[in-house]
N, C-alpha and C positions, 0 to 999 in steps of 0.2 A: 422598029424592027432591028436596027443595028445594035441598040442597047441589049435587046434580048439575046441576040447572037453572041455579043461580046460576053454577057453573063454566062451563057451556055459554055463557051470556050474556056472561060476562066474557071468555071466549076469543073469542067472536064480535066483541065490541067491540074487543079488541086486534088482531084480524086486519084490521079495517077502518080502524083508526087509522093515520095516516102514521107511518112508522118514523123515529125520531129517532136520529141517530148522530153520532159525532165521528170524523173521519178520523185515522188513525195519523200522528203527526208525521214518522216515518221515511218513510212513503209520500209525504207532501207534499214533503219535502226531496229525495227521489230523483227527483221529476218536475218540479221547478222549472226554468223556462227558463234562469235565470241559473246553474244548476249544471251545465250541459252542458260538455263539454270545450272549452277555448279554442282548441285547435289540433288538427286531424286531417286526414287524407286518406282518402277512402272510395271504393270501387268499387261502383257500383250497377248492377243489370240490371233495366230496366223491361220487363215482359212484357205484351203485349196480343195474345192468340191466338198466332199463329205469329211475330208481329213481336217482336223482342227488340232493345232499344236499350241498349248499355253507356254509362254515364255516370260521369264522375269528378268528385267534389266535394272541394274543398279549403276548409278553414275556417281563418282566422287572426283571432282575436279576434271582432269583429263583422262581418267581411267574408267573403263566400263567393265562390268562383270555380267555375263549373260548366262542364264541357266534355263535349260529346257529338259523336260523329263526324258525324252527320247535321245537327245544329243549330248547330254551331260552339261558340264560347266566349263566356260573358258573366259579369259580376260583379254582385253586389248586396250590400246590408247587411241587418241584421236588421229594419230599419224597413220595408222593402218592396222590391219589384222595380221597377226603372226601366229602360225601353228607350226610347232617344231622349227624347222629351218625355212619354211615357206612363208613369205610375207606378201600381202596383197595391199596395194595402195588403194584406198577407198575414195570414191568421188564425193562422198558425203558421210556424215556420221549418223548415229542413231538420233541425235538431236534434230537432224534434218528431216527424219521420218516423223518423229513424235511432235516436234514443235515447228517444223518448217523453217528451221534456222540453218540455211545453207549458203547465204551470201558471204563473200569474203571482202567485198568492197572493190574488187577488181573488175566487176561486171560492167559491160557496156549496155546502155539502154537503147531500146528502139520501141516503136509503137506499131501496133496493128489495129485493125478496125475492132478487134475483140478486146484489146487492152494492152498493157505494158509487158515487154519482154526484156529480161536482163540476161545477157549472155557472157559466158567466160570460156575462153579457149586456152587449154593447157596442152602440154605435150601429149598427154594420154587421153584427155577427155574434152568434149565440147558439151558444156552444160547450159541449158536454157531454162530460165524460170519464167513462167507465165502468170501474170497477175490480172485478175478481172475485178473491177470495182475495189481496188486496193487490197484484195484478198488473194493469197496464193492458191492457184487453181491446179497447176500442173508443173512438173519438172521433167525435162527430157535430158538424159545423159547418154551421149554417144561415145562409146568406147572405140577410139581410133585404132588401137592395136588389134582388137578382135572383131572390128566391124559389126558391133552390136549396139542396139538401142534399148535403154531401160527407161520406161515412162512411169512416173509416180503421179497419180491423180488424187488430189486432196478433197476430202469431204468437209463436213461442218467442223468448225473450230469450237472447242468448249470455252466456257467463261474463264476457266483457269489457264487458258492459253495453249492447250495441246489439241492436235487434230484427232478426232475420234476414229476416223477411218481413212486409210490410204490404200488405194488399189495400185498394185504393181504389175506392170506388163514387162516381161523380160523374154524377148523372142517369142517362142510358142507357149511360154509359161505365164499364167495369170493367177495371182493370188491376192488376198486382202489381208491387211494388217489392221486389226481392231485394237485400239488402245482402250483397255477396260478401266484402268485406274492409274493415276500418277500421284504419288505422295512426295511432298517437298520437305 
């Protein structure tokens, strides 16, 4: 009976203790920002209810060109988006949405019962990457300055390495980014 009680207490202590884990190096390498393709063209379809907006994205090294029929054409680099004199520091690039490549190498690992969480805390954002069975499942970006949470939920990954569908929750706004095609 004492052995059973001792095992029960030991099991209880282990279940309450924080899980310690080490991320798989392959997982880290496959999701590093710097390992995204240097050049590609992609066709996206952003869906919000019945509204569907096709978008073309071209990447050449660190420069992006985005073209949408209703919004025109604009360019930016991976440091941020600048329109006229207004610049916005982005917590992730388009590579993060299409390929799930958002890790910088500065993330701290922790484990939950669902899987691995890699967190990075900067001055402006707290970013958490959730991995289930070594696959990116969700990214939460908390904007500290505006007290907002953006959640990206990833769907199935294509054999070519891009995510076909990403659901975006941004406060009361929810829309879906469907990656129709990527040409390398």
